N, C-alpha and C positions, 0 to 999 in steps of 0.2 A: 381351534374349537372354542367357541364361546361358552360362557357360564350360563346355564339355564336352569330354571326351577324344576324340581321333581315333585310330582304329585299335583292333584287337582285342587283348585281354589275352594271347591266346595267340600272337600273331604274334611271329616271331623278333626283330624290331626294332620298337619303337613310338616314334612321334614325335608330340608334342602341340605344335601351333603355331597362332599366331593367323592368321586369314585375311588374305591379302595379304602375309604374311611369305615369305621365300625358301622355295621348295619343297624338301622333303627330297631329298637326292641319291640318284640311282639307284646302287646299289652297283656296277653294272657300267659306270658312265659313264666317259668318258675324261677326261684332265686338262683339255682344253679345254672339255668340257662342265661340269666342276666349276666352272671359272672363270666360265662363262656364267651360273651360278646367281647371281652377284653382280648381274646386271641384272634389274630387275623385268620380269615378263611383263605385256603389255598386257591389261587387262580390257575386257569389252564395253561398249558405250556406255550400257547400261541400269544398269550397276553404280553403286553409290553412291560409289565411289571410282575416279575416272579419274586415273591417275597416270602421269607420265613416268618414263623410266628414271632411277633415282637411287639414293641410298644411304640414304634414310630409310625406315623401316618404315611401313607404312600404319596409320592409326588404326582402332581397333575400339572398339565401345561395349558391352562386356560389363558384366554386373551381378553384384555380389557378389565372392566370393573364389575360391580354387582348390578345386574339389570334392575331398572326401576320397578319392573313388574313384581319382583320378589318382595319389595317393601310394602306392597299393597295387599298381600295375602292376609286376610283377617284371621285365619285359623292357624297360622304359622307358629310353631313352637320351637323348632330347632333349626339353626343354620350352622352347618359343620363343614367348613371348607378350609382347613389349614393347609399350608404348603402347596398352594394351587397356582402360584405366579399371578395372582390377581393384583391389579394395580390401579392407579388413580386415587381419587378421594372417596371416602365413604359417603353414602347418601346424606344429603344435608338434613333430611327429616324422614325418619323411618315411620311412615304414616300408619300402616296397618299392623301395629305390633301390640294390640291389646292382650294377646295370648302368648307372646314371645317370651320364652324362658331361657334359652341357651343360644349364645352366639360365639362361635369359634372361628376367627379369621386370622389366626396367628401365623407367623412365618410367611407372609405375603409381601407385597411391595406397595402397600397403601401409604399415601402421604397426606399432608395437610393436617388440619386440626379436627378435633372431636368435640365439637360444640353443638348442642341441640340435636344430635343425631338420635339419641335414644330417650329423649325426654318423656315421650308418651308410653314408654315400655314399662308399665307399672309392675309387671310380673317377672321382669328380667332379673335373674339371680346368678347367671354365669355369663361373664363377658371376658373373652380372651382375645386381645389385640396385640399380643406380644410379638416382638421381632418383626416390626414393620419399619416405616420411616415416618411415623407420625410426629408431628411437632405441636408447638403451642402449649397452652396451659390445660390442665385437666378441668373439665366442666364440673364445677361444684354442684351442679344440679343433678349429677348422676347419683343414683341411690347406692353408692358404694358400701356404706355401712350395712346394708341389708343383703349384699351379695355374698353367695357362698364362695364364688371365685371371681376375682377382679384382677386381670393381668394386662399391664401396659409395659412390661419389661422390654428392654432392648430396642427402645425407640429414641427419638430426639426431642422428647418433651422437656419443658422447662417450668419455671416458676415454682412457688411453694406447693407442698402437698396441702390441699385446702381442708377446711372444716366443712365437710359436705353437709348440705342443707337437706334434711329429711324429717319428716314428722313421725309417721308410724309406718313400720315395715309391714308389707303384706305377709300373709302366713308363710313362714319359712318352709320349703318342701321338707316334709318329715322323712325320717330315715328308717322307719320301722319296716320290717320285711313285708308286712301285710300290705303296705301302700306301694312298696317298690314293684310289685308284680303288676300293678295297674298304672304305673307312671313311667312312660317310656324315656323320660329325661334322666331318670335316676341311674340307668346303666352308664350314661355318659359321665355322670358325677363320679361313679365308682371307677370308671376308667381313668379319669383325670387323677383322682386321689391315688390310685395305684401307681400310675406313671410318675406322679410327682414324688412319691416315696422312694421309687426305684432310681429315678434320675437325680434327685437332690439329696437323697438319704435323710429327709426330714423325719423326725420322730412323731409320726402321726398315729402310732399304735394305741389301741384301747379306746379310741374315740367312736362314739355313735354318730358324731356330726363334726365336719371339718369346714373351716373358713380360711381361704388363702387370698390375701391381697398383695399383689406383687408390683412394686414400683421400681424395681432395680434396673440398673443400666441405662439411666437417662441423665438429664441435666438439672434435676430438681435442686432447689436451693432453699436456704432458710432453715430454721429450727423445726424439730418435730414437736408440735404442740398438742396435737389431738390424736387419739386412737380412732381410726375410721371404722368403728365397730358399734353396732347397736346391740347392747347387752340385754336389752329386754326381750324376753321370750326365748332365749337360748336355753338349750337343754343342759343338764348338769355335766354331761360328758362331751362337751364341745372343746375342740382344739382349734386354736386361732393362730395363723402364721402371718406376720407382718414383715415383708421382705422389701428393703429399700437400699441394698448395697449398690456401690458403683454409681453414686450420684455426687452432688456438690453440697450436701447438707452440712449445716453449721450448728452452732449452739453447743449446749452442754450435754452430758450424758442423758439419754432420753428417759428421765424419771416418769414422764407422762405416760409412757407405754406400760411401764411396770406397775404404775399405780392403779391401772384400770383393769387388772386381770383377775380380780376377785370373782369367783363364780365360774371361772373357766377350768376345765379339766386339764388343759395344757396350753402354754403360751410359747411361741416360737418367734424369735426376733433376730433379724439379720440387717444390721446397719453398717456393714463393713465398707471399707474403701470410700470414705467420706471425709469430712473435715471437722468432725466432732471433737471438741476439746474440753479442757478442764479435768476435774477429778471425778472419780467414780464415787458417789455419795456413800457415806457410812450408813449403816442400817438399810443398805439396799437389799440385803438378803430377806428382810421381812416384808418387803413391798409386794413380792410376787412369788409365793411359794410354789405355784404351779408351773414356773418356768422350766422348760425342757431344753431349749436351744437358745444360746446367745452368742452371736458373732459381731464383735465391734472391732475387729482387726483392721489394721491399716488406717487408723485415725490419728488424732493428736492428743490422746488422753495422757494425763500426767498424774503425779502423786502415787500413792501406795495402793495395793489391792486390799479392799476392806476384808476383815477377818470373817464377817458374818455371811460370806458367800456360802458357807456351810449349811445355811438354812434352806438353800435351793435343793431340797431332797429329791426332786424329780428331774434334775438337770442331767442331760445326756451328753451335750456338746457345749464346750466353752472355749472360745477363741478370743484371747486379748492380745494377740501378737501384733508386731509392727506398730507399737505405740511408743510412749515415752514414760512408761511406768517405772517406778523406783521402789526401793525397799526390799523386804523379804517375802518369800512366798508364804502365805498364811497356812498354818497347820490345819485349819478348819476345812480346807479343801478336801482333805482325806475323809470327811463325813459324807461326801457325795457318792453314795453307794452305787448309783446307776450310771456314773459318768464313764463314757466311752472314748471321748476325745477331749484332750486338754493341750492347748497350745499357748504358751507364754513367751514364745521366741521373739527375738529382735526387740527387746526392751532394755532397761538398765537395772534389772533385778540383781540384788546382791544376796549374801548369806548362803546358807547351805540348802541343799535339796531336802525337803522334810522326809525324815525316815518313816513318818506315818503314812506316806503314799503307798506303803505296802497294803494298806486297807482297800485301795481302789481296785478291787478284784474284777471289776467289769472293764477296766481301762484297756483300750486297744491301741491308742495313739498318744504318745507323750512327746511333745516338742518344747524343749527348753533352750534351744540354740541361741547364740549371739546375745548373751547377757554377760554379767560379771559374777556368776555363781562360783562359790568356792567350796573347799571341804571335800570330803570323800563322796563317791557314789555309794548310796545306801545299799548294803548287802541284800536287804530284804526285797529290793525291786526285782531280783531274779525270780521271785515267787509270784509275780504277776502273770497268771496263767494265760491271759488273753492278749497280752501285749504283742503287737505286730511291728509298730514303728517306735523307735527309741532314739531321739536325737538330743545330744548333749554338746555338740560341737561349738567351738568358739566361745569358751568360757575360761574360768580360772580354777578348774577342778584339779584336785591333787589325789595322792593315794593310788591304790591299785584298782584295776577294773575287776569287778567280781567274777571269779572263775565260773560261777554257776550260769553265766550268760550263754555259754555254749550249749547248755541243756534246755534253754527256753525254746520249746518246740514251735511255738506260734510266731516267734520273732523273725521278721523278714528283712528289716532295715535297722542297722545300728551304726551310729556315728558319734564318736567322741574326739574328733580331730581338734587340733589347736587348743589344747589344754596343757596342764603341767603334770599329767599322769606319769606314774613310775611303775617299776616292777616288771613282771612278765605279762605278755599279752595272751589271754585265753583264746587261742586261735582255733578256728575250724574253717573248712574250705567254702562254706556257704555264706553265712551271715557275718560271723566274726572274722573279717579278713583285713588285710593291710590297709585298704583304702578308707577304712573307718577310723584309723588312729593316726592320721598324718599330723605332723606338727607338734608332737609330744616329745620334747628333747630328752626327757628323763626315762622314757619307756625303753625297755630292752629292745634290741633290733628285731624288726619283724622277720619271721621265718621265711617269707617269700622274697627271693631275689631275682628270679628269672622272669622276664616278660614274655618269654616264648616257651614252647614245649621243651622239656628237658632232653638233653642228649642221652644216648644209651649209656655213656660212661659217667654215671652220677657219683659225685664225691660222697664218701661216707661222713659220719660225724666228726671224724678227725681231720677232714679236709682232704684225704686221699682218695684216689679213684677206687670204685668198687670193682672195676675190671682188672684182674691180675693175671698176666700170662704165667705159664708154668715157670717156677723158679725154685732153686734149691737154697737151703740155708747153710751151704757148706762154708767152712772157714778157709782162710788163706793158708796154704800149705808151706813147706820149707822153701827156702831160697832156691835150692837146687831144682825143685819141682816147678817153680814159677817161671824160670828162664830169664827173668829180669831182676836185677838187684835194685835197691832203693834209689841209688844215685841215678841210674839210667831212667827209672820211672819219673823222677823229679825233673830230669833234663827234658824228657818228652812233653810233660805237662807244661813246663815253662815255655818251650818253643811253640806249642799249640796255642797257648794263651796269646803270645805276641802276634802270631799269624791272624788270629781271630780279631784282635784289636785293630790291626792294620786293615783287614778286610772291611770291618764295620765303618771305619773312617772313610774308606773309598766309596762304599755304598751311600753313606750319608752325604758325601760331597756331591755326588751325581744326583741324588734324590732331591736335595735342596736346590740345586740349580735348575732342576725340572720344575719346581714349584714356582720360582720367582717370576718368570716372564708372564705367565697367564693366571695370575692369582691375586686376589684382593688381600690375601693373608700376609701380614708382615711378620717375617720369621721371629724377630726378637721382641715384638711388642707384646706386653702382657695383655691377655684377653680374659676377662672375668666371665664366668658362667654362673648364673643364678639358677639354683636347683630347688624345686618345690617338693620333690618326692625322692626318697632314698631308694635306689634300685639295686643296691648291693654291689655296685661297681663304680670306679672312679669316673666322674663325668665332668670333663674339663674341655676347654676349647681345643686344646691340643689333641686329646683323645678322639674327639669328633672328627677333626681334620684327618687324623691318621686312619680312623675306621672307615671313612668314606674315600680313602686314597685321594685326599684333596678334592672331594666332590667329583670323583671320576665317573664317566658315563657307565661304567660296569656296575655301579651301585645305584643308578638312577632308577626311581620307582615311577614317577610321573610328574606332571606340572599342572598348575592351575593359574588362576588370575593373579595370584600373589607371589608366585615363585615355584621353584622346582623342589621336589622331595627326594631324599636319598635314604637308602638303608645303611645302618651303621651297626656293626657288631663290636660293642665296646668291651666285651668280656665274654668268657665262655658261656654260651647259652643266653646272653643278655643282648637283645637287639632292640634298637630304637629307630624311629623315623625322624629324619632331620629335614625340616622345611627351611630352605634357604631363601629368605625374602629378598626382593629386589631392592637394592640400596637406593635411597631417595624417595621411597614410597611414603615415609613418615618423616614429617619435619618436627624435630624436637625430641631428642633422645630421652630427656628427663620425663616428658609426658608419656613417651612409650613405656618407660619403666613403670610408671604409676598404673597405666591401664593394663599392661600385660600381667602385672602381679595380681590384679583382681581376677583376671581369667585363670590365673594359676591356682586360685582357691576354689574354683568351680569343680565339683566332683559329682558324678553320677554314673551308675553302672553302664549306661548306654551313651556316654560321652567319651570320646577319645581323650586320654589323660595328657594334659600339658605338664611334662616332667620338669622342663627348665627352659631357659632361654639365654641368649647373648645378644647384646645390642651395643653397637659402637657406630662411629662415623663411616667405617669401612665394611662392616659385616653385621648382619641381623639374622639370627638363627632361632628357630623354635623347635624344641625337642619333644616328641610325642612317643607314646607307646606304639610299638609296631604291631600291625594286624596282618597276619599272613594270608587272609582270604581275599585280599584285593578290595576293590571298590564295587558298589552296586551296579554301576554303569557297565563294567565288564562282565559282571555276573549275569545281568539280563541279556547281554549279547551272546553269552556262552552257555546259557542255562539248558539249551537243547542237548548239550553234552554233559550236563551235570544232573545229579538227583534234584528234582524239583516237584513239589507237591503243595497241597493246601497248607500243611503244617509249617513248612518253611516260609511260604508266602506270608502267612499270618504272623509268624514270629518276627520276621523282619519289619513288618508294618507296625506291630505293637511296640517293638523296641525303639523305633525312631519316634513314635508318638510319645512314649514315656520321656524320651530325651527332651523333646520340644516342650512337653507339658512342664517339665522341671525348669527349663530355661525361662518360661513365661511366668510361671506361678510360684515357684519355690526358691529360685535362685535369688541371691541378694548380692549386688543389684540384679534386677531382671535383665535378661539378655534377649535381644531379637537377632536371629540368625541372618536373615536377609539374603541368603543364597543357598536355600535347601535344594539339592539336586542329587541325582544318583552318584555322581563322582565325589560328592562330599559325605557319602555314607559308606563306611568301611565294614568289612566282615572278618570274623575269625574263622577257624576251621569247623566250628559247630554251627555256623550261620547265625551267630549272635551279631547284631547290628549295632554300630557305633556312629554317632554323628560327629563330624570333624569340622574345623574352620569356624566354629561358633565364635562370635565376637570379632572376627577379623574384618568384616565389612565396615563396621563402625570404627574400628581402630585404624585401618589402613585405607579406608575410602573405597572407591570402585576398583574392581579388578581390571587388568589390562589386556585380557584376551579379546579377540574380535567378536566373540559371541556374547558379550556382556552389554548391558544397557548403561546409561549414564547415572543411574540411581543406585547402583550396587545390586547385582543380581545377574541372572542369565536369561536371555531371551527364551521364551517358552515356559518359564517357571515364575516369572515376575507377575505379581498380582496386578490387574489393570488399574486399580486406583493408585497404586504406588508408581506405576510407569507414568501415569497422566499427571498426577499431582505432587509427586515426590514425598508424599506424607506416608510414612511407614507405621504400621502397628503390628501386633502379634498376628492379626488376621492375614497379613501378607504372607507370613510363614505358613499359616494354615492353607492358603491357596497353593503355595509351592508344594506342600506335603500332598495335597490332593492330586496334583499333576504326577508326582512321583508314584502315587498309589495307582493311578491309571496306567503308567508305564509298567509297573510291577505285574498287573493282572493281564495286560494285553501284550501284543507283539509290536506295538507302535511306540515311536519316539515322540517327545513332546512336540517337535516340529518335524513329523515324519515326511519324507519326500512324497509319499503317495497322496498327501494332502494338497499338493500344489494345484491339482485340477479344480479344487473348490474355491480358489482365489486367495487373495491376500488376507491374512488374519485368521485363517482356518487352522486350528491346532487340535491337539488331542482331546481338549475339553469340548470343543465344538463337535468333534467326531463322535465322542461318547454320547453327548446329548442328542445328536442327530439320530443315532441308532436307538436310543431309548424312546424318542418320539415316534419312531417308525415301528415300535414293537419288536425290535431285534436285539434285545439286550444281550443274549448269549453270544452274539457275534463280536462283542467287545473282548471276550476272553481269548487268551492265546490257545493255539491248537492243543487239544488233549486235556486242558485244565478243566473245561466245562464238563466233559464227559466223566472225568474222575471225581468231580464234586468236592464237597457238598454244594449243590446248586443254590439252595436257599442262602447259605452263608456267603457264597460268592456274590450273589445279587445284593445282599446287604452291604458287602464291602464296596460294590460298585456304587451304590447309592451314597454311601459315605463319601466316596471320592468326589462324586458330583456335587454333594452338599458343601464340601470343602472349597469348591471352585466356583460357587455362584458369585455374581458380581456384588450382591447386596451384603455388606459386611455383617449386618445383624442376623442374617440367616446362616452365615458360616458358623460352625461350632467352634468353641474353644478347644484347644489340644487336650485339655482335661476331659472334656466331653467326648472327644475322639477316642481317648483311652477307654472310657466307660463303655462306649459302643462296641469297640473291638473286643472287650473282655466278654461281652454277651455272646459272641460268636466264637469264642476261643475253643480250639480243638481240645477234646478230652485226652489228656496225656496218658501214655501207657498203652 
């Protein structure tokens, strides 16, 4: 189907939009009707796209580029065709654009440069070209400073961000309700503003007018010297967002941005993940008192944090993480009454955590990980009533963990691992659990020792079993009544002991002889076991060998490309999984030690825990926590015989998305899995999902099964760009995740035998896209799932899976975005 214009050339107002996109507003609609346009209208059951109300535009499958006829429509005001698989180059010269106001061509496949395209479009104030394959420099003749929305994020553009040449901006579209009802383009502005706030959580509240300029995710270079904003004529309640994260920008801290925000109601700045260096200038706090959002994380900033940051009274979000900052945390930060997010993680900060942080009553996220902070955890922090995430791991903190932490109702994540904390641990089963206090040698032992469900005979507090058979407390009677005197009893006991010793020696002799012929284990060689997590039982090489009966087939769980896995009960109620790696897979034991210790510190609720390891020239073992529910591959095959519904499906999908988002965005160093597939996803008895084998592809190279590629990964799950170029990125994991999602909702395998009739290269992704194009979306879902519903949410998950598997990397979401989209369709608990 080609892309064709909608509406006649002679019409007073012409709108060209992709099917399924928000309807063009009726010029006579009321304010409430304009806002109602933000919600999708339901399509009929036969439509190829059954969507729930949401904020994502529908997919379309147009062919080719924009027809030249569209560029000659003199009355054209709006072109709205995001996510429509349009490709090729943009028109070299958009001729008839005297009245053009809004162009949204985001998330397509456009390539080439954007030079001279929109030169004649004097009224253009909304241009979204994000997530395409555009290259070259930004045209400095574009009236970017006058645009309410300018978005070129997620492309391949380069060069510096120019000082755009403009003289006088045309009248900026007013935001008064009186004008909104007569201006059809305003509904689209409202839609974008609301979507932006939901998707990126930018603090745009309280603004009568917003301007967003997004340059992020490109290859822009050089310093930021100019604010691309025309301050003249802006209202007093204007909020401006400058987004340029994920580029190659250099230079010093962008004072030029902060120095030009006078007169703005709010300023939002994101220059994260660049190469900005130098110190944060003193008196920076007085430069821009309307600053609401500042993200300069993942740069090269050094020096101390200026104390006058406390002047940013409107600040809601502050992220200075992953820099080289030193010195103490300024007390003045506690003056930021509206601050919700504060991250100073991964720097070289020293000193104590300011006790005055108790004043930050709006604070929801506090990340101070990976510094050199010392002293006690301030007791007053337990009174932060809105705190949800509290990360203090990898510091030098001492003293006790405040007992009131268990009563913090809003707290969902707490981690104080790898410090020098002491005393007792304020344990509860939800947030304050053992995984959050690893590596604190002076802390009292964690109360949890079992990795599996407890047995029915639980020990009491004294260590004795709580199950007691009937027994009397009678005393020994007289010799005559006993029938045996003391000498006879002593003789019997001695003889029994001798027999037991001889029997043990015989058994040990035959048992060791059985070991020797078919084992890599050298009986008397000392085998060191490195343990990352105390599980309440002795974990040595010898106990592992004994618990697996020398890796006997009776304890075999399964095997993968890197070796076989065995179940090992090393103590009452304490079961672990032992992965026995193929010897010779890794050259250089010392490097293996260094790499695996890094993985040993990776902790997340949805990652299988690496408890310890052993590595020598003759044996390599990885010890993980044991999950009794098996892997997702077997679950999918057997789900017709198990309880399976939308809640379980969504739970598994969200758990794995959380795990991958953590590995990609929060883990230090970042980890790419490179082999996401159902057999590497494990389940417990409550259908909680855990990702396993993370980091092993990089550590051990490609696996050795017949179903794997030469680039690390498994056929059917490997992203096409990875298979063809061997260049791997986090988007390769996103692709694999999308394939798993399709398997989870359908009854097909990644390379299902039923696909053979379609020819070579046809897989589950091809199959799902084919059904979508044919308008048969509900046929993707496994039998019974579609009828049980909820159908709108199922279709949303299907579209998410397809989005994850598109060939264009810029269109694939990040795993963090996947988590956000899954949360929007999360089943209501209870």
